[in-house]
C-alpha positions as semicolon CSV with decimal commas, in nm:
position;residue;x (nm);y (nm);z (nm)
1;M;-2,780;6,112;7,113
2;T;-2,628;6,457;7,147
3;T;-2,561;6,635;7,476
4;H;-2,844;6,876;7,393
5;D;-3,085;6,583;7,349
6;R;-2,996;6,445;7,693
7;H;-3,030;6,786;7,859
8;P;-3,345;6,952;7,723
9;T;-3,306;7,254;7,955
10;H;-2,969;7,346;7,800
11;R;-2,975;7,716;7,708
12;N;-2,804;7,852;7,400
13;P;-2,867;8,192;7,238
14;S;-2,846;8,042;6,892
15;H;-3,163;7,842;6,964
16;R;-3,367;8,165;6,965
17;N;-3,461;8,127;7,328
18;P;-3,699;8,419;7,404
19;R;-3,549;8,444;7,753
20;W;-3,201;8,521;7,616
21;R;-3,088;8,883;7,653
22;D;-2,752;8,993;7,521
23;D;-2,809;9,368;7,566
24;H;-2,748;9,381;7,943
25;P;-2,426;9,332;8,144
26;R;-2,615;9,095;8,374
27;L;-2,847;8,833;8,231
28;P;-3,107;8,786;8,504
29;T;-3,339;8,574;8,294
30;Q;-3,085;8,299;8,234
31;G;-3,099;7,972;8,420
32;G;-3,389;7,751;8,507
33;T;-3,652;7,800;8,773
34;A;-3,410;7,690;9,046
35;L;-3,089;7,861;8,931
36;A;-3,004;8,217;8,831
37;L;-2,701;8,285;8,612
38;W;-2,564;8,632;8,537
39;R;-2,258;8,818;8,414
40;V;-2,085;9,077;8,632
41;E;-1,857;9,341;8,479
42;V;-1,680;9,575;8,722
43;P;-1,433;9,843;8,610
44;A;-1,096;9,906;8,775
45;D;-1,056;10,050;9,124
46;R;-1,406;9,979;9,257
47;T;-1,527;9,842;9,590
48;G;-1,874;9,703;9,644
49;P;-2,079;9,714;9,964
50;V;-2,030;9,478;10,256
51;H;-2,322;9,236;10,228
52;F;-2,434;8,873;10,253
53;I;-2,644;8,642;10,037
54;D;-2,870;8,376;10,189
55;T;-2,749;8,107;9,951
56;E;-2,421;7,981;9,808
57;Q;-2,285;8,162;9,502
58;I;-2,038;8,032;9,244
59;W;-1,823;8,293;9,068
60;T;-1,611;8,205;8,763
61;I;-1,373;8,481;8,660
62;V;-1,353;8,514;8,281
63;A;-1,134;8,828;8,265
64;G;-0,931;9,043;8,503
65;R;-0,899;8,986;8,875
66;L;-1,077;9,067;9,199
67;T;-1,035;9,051;9,573
68;I;-1,308;8,919;9,800
69;D;-1,305;8,996;10,169
70;L;-1,494;8,692;10,296
71;D;-1,571;8,753;10,663
72;G;-1,222;8,892;10,724
73;T;-1,032;8,652;10,496
74;K;-0,893;8,805;10,176
75;L;-0,926;8,590;9,863
76;T;-0,786;8,684;9,523
77;A;-0,924;8,535;9,204
78;A;-0,811;8,589;8,847
79;E;-0,911;8,479;8,498
80;G;-0,991;8,107;8,495
81;D;-1,049;8,081;8,871
82;T;-1,378;7,973;9,030
83;V;-1,471;8,081;9,382
84;I;-1,756;7,936;9,588
85;L;-1,897;8,186;9,837
86;P;-2,092;8,023;10,120
87;A;-2,436;8,140;10,227
88;D;-2,483;8,401;10,500
89;V;-2,117;8,506;10,518
90;L;-2,024;8,874;10,497
91;R;-1,844;8,960;10,177
92;Q;-1,707;9,263;9,994
93;V;-1,577;9,249;9,638
94;S;-1,317;9,492;9,507
95;T;-1,105;9,538;9,198
96;D;-0,758;9,671;9,137
97;D;-0,635;9,845;8,825
98;A;-0,764;9,562;8,604
99;G;-1,134;9,530;8,683
100;F;-1,301;9,196;8,617
101;T;-1,574;9,005;8,438
102;A;-1,734;8,701;8,602
103;I;-2,018;8,459;8,545
104;V;-2,210;8,400;8,869
105;A;-2,463;8,133;8,960
106;A;-2,690;8,117;9,264
107;Q;-3,026;7,982;9,367
108;A;-3,306;8,177;9,198
109;G;-3,476;8,413;9,440
110;A;-3,169;8,444;9,666
111;K;-3,187;8,738;9,903
112;A;-2,917;8,990;9,992
113;G;-2,878;9,188;10,310
114;V;-2,637;9,428;10,477
115;P;-2,507;9,422;10,836
116;G;-2,727;9,608;11,083
117;S;-3,048;9,580;10,880
118;D;-3,332;9,330;10,905
119;T;-3,433;9,405;10,544
120;M;-3,339;9,152;10,279
121;V;-3,411;9,194;9,908
122;V;-3,393;8,980;9,598
123;P;-3,153;9,164;9,365
124;P;-3,313;9,215;9,022
125;W;-3,044;9,010;8,847
126;I;-3,128;8,709;9,069
127;A;-3,509;8,741;9,047
């Protein structure tokens, strides 16, 4: 029995999965009904907003490097590193002169919010 036979939900673009999209930097339709999986590409010298997500996220860096301010603690991750960001903790992601590419996984339907606002939204790449 092959690995694919044991895991019928395994996704592979070569299997002509109609949910596969390779024309977008984030792939919001990947994953199952419980898990969203997407690709993040951020150019050099960028800083994202301070925000939180209501579920754990797992980031695997496939190129470049980034810094994550995780509730006041600075973490640096580079190619080959995996970082687990806990739920409901303030975070801000930034790049240096290298930029980065990462594959991120989180619970499908996860909501994001910003400090000082009661509004939370499901980002389109997690929906």
